[in-house]
Structures are given as C-alpha cells and as structure tokens.
N, C-alpha and C positions, 0 to 999 in steps of 0.2 A: 264495375266502374263506380266511383264515388259520386253519389248524387246529393250529398249534403252541402255542397258548395252554394253559397248565396249568389244570386245573380246581381251583377253590379248595376248601378243606376244608368250608366251609359250604354248598357247592353241593348236596350230597345232601340236607341238611336242608331247603333251599329247595324242591327238587323234590318231596320227600315231603310238605311242607306244602301245596304246590299241589294234589297229587293227593288229599290228605286233605280239603282244602277242597272240591274237586270232588265227592268222595264224600259229604261232608256236605250240600252243596246238592242233589245228586241224591236223597239220602235224604229231605231236607225236601220236595223236589218230589214224591216218591212218596207220602209221608205226606199232604201237602196234596191231592194228586190224588185219593187215596182219599176224603178228606173232601169234596173238591169234587164227587165223583161223587154223594155223598149230598146235597149242596146243590143239585145239578142237579135232583134229584127234587123238592126243595122249591121250586125256581124254577118247575118245571112246575105244581106245585100252586098257587103264587101267581099264575101267569098265568091259571090257571082261576078263581081266587077274588079276584084283585086284585094290584096292583103295589106293595104296601107296602114290601117289603124288597129290591127288585131292586138298589139301590145297594150294599148290603152284599155281595150275592152277586157283583156285578161286581168289587168290590175283592178278594174271595177268588180269583176267576179271574185277576186281574192279579198277585196275589201268587204263585199257583201258576206262572204263566208266567215270572215274574221269577226264582223259584228254579230253574226248569228251565234258563233261559238262562244264569244265573250258573254252574250246575253244568257245563253243556256247555262254556262259555267257559273255566272253570278247568281242565278236563281238556285242552282243546286247547292252552291256554297252557302247562300243565304238560308236555305232550309236547314242545312247542317249546323250553321251557327245558331239558328233558332232552337234546334233540338239539343244544343250543347255538345255536339260531337267534338272530341278532343282534336281530331285532325283538321277540323275546319279552320282553326286559327292560321295554321301553316298554309293551308290551301288558299285562304283569303289573301295572305301576304304575297304568295306566289302570283296569284291572279292580278293583284294590284300592281306588282312590280312589272309584269308583262304589259299591263295597260299603260303604265308610265313610260316604258321603253318605246312602245308603239307611238304614243303621243309625242314624246321627245323626238323620235325619228321624223315624224311628220312636221314638227316645228322646225327642225334644222334643215330639212329638205324644202322648206317654205311651201308646204302643201297643206298646212293646218288651216282649218276654218273654225268657226264658232263651236261646232260639234266636238272637235278635238279638245278645245279649251274647257268645255263643260265636262268632258270625260276625265281630263286631267285634274280638274278641281274636285270632282267626286272621288277620284282615286286618292288624292292627297288627304281629303277628309276621312276616308275610310282607314287609310294607313295611320293617320293621327289617332283615331279611336282604337285601332287594334294595338297600338303601342302604349295606350294608357295602362298604368300599373294594375288597376283593378280588373281590367279585361284580361290581361295576361295571367294574373293570378287565378281568375275564374277558370280559364281553359286549361291551365296547368293543373289545377286541382281536380279536374274531370278526367285526367289521364288515368288509364288503367295501370295496375302494378306492372313494373318492368318484367320482362321474361327472364326466367332463371338462365344463367349461363355465364360465360366469362365477362360479358359486358354489362350484366345486370347489376343493380345497386344493392 
C-alpha cells in the first residue's frame, strides 16, 4: 500500500465528524435504550392484558437497534478513515447514504423530530467532505495495486 500520500487539510475535520456522528448515534442509542427498557415493562403488561400496541413497541425496538448499529458502524469507519484505509471512503459514503435514506423516510412519513434533522445535517456535511477533490485523491492514492487478471489495469 502506498503511504507517501499527503493527508489533505480537510481530513481531520472529516475524521472528527465521523467520530462525532458515532458519538451522537451511540448517545441516541443509550437514550432510546433507557426508554425501551421502560417500554419492555409495558409490553409485559400488554401481553398480560392484550396485544393492542405491540406494533408500536416493535418499531421502538427496531429504532433502538438501528441507532446502535449506525453508531458502531460510524466509529469503525471513523477509525478506518483515521488509519487511511482505502475501503473506508466507500464505506463512509455507503453509511451516509443509508443515514440519508432513513432520515428522508422519517421526514416524508412525518415522524421526524430534531434528532433526525441533526443526523441529516451531519450526514450532508460528511458527504460534502468526502466529495472534496483532495479527500478523494488521498484515499484513491492509498489503494493497493490492482490484482492481476482480466480486469486489472
């Protein structure tokens, strides 16, 4: 792997935003997990008295697991971006695309709150930084030589 590529000036801001995003999602996860613990008690009560609102509690459980997954993925990708791993640029773009899709879905279903708008703003800022020419050149320069074969260069 080529290590003589110079780090761009926006690289530190990108890495800090990824770690900040990971911290934000893990905080949301912790807050929702505390709330989900209380709703688990309600689910137990509903099972004893009927299944009226099980769908609502299932959606809260999915939301909690989604925030946790996004938080862990953001931290892992942030570490990879920090270490200059060539695959991290594509992974970060994929993660941010998923976050934007989830945020837009919540917006169009009119279920978005301030947390979704903060998540969407962070995702847009990270995508903007990832698409800066110097960032793209940096991660492209770190790619290893292509494998020999019919599709190699």
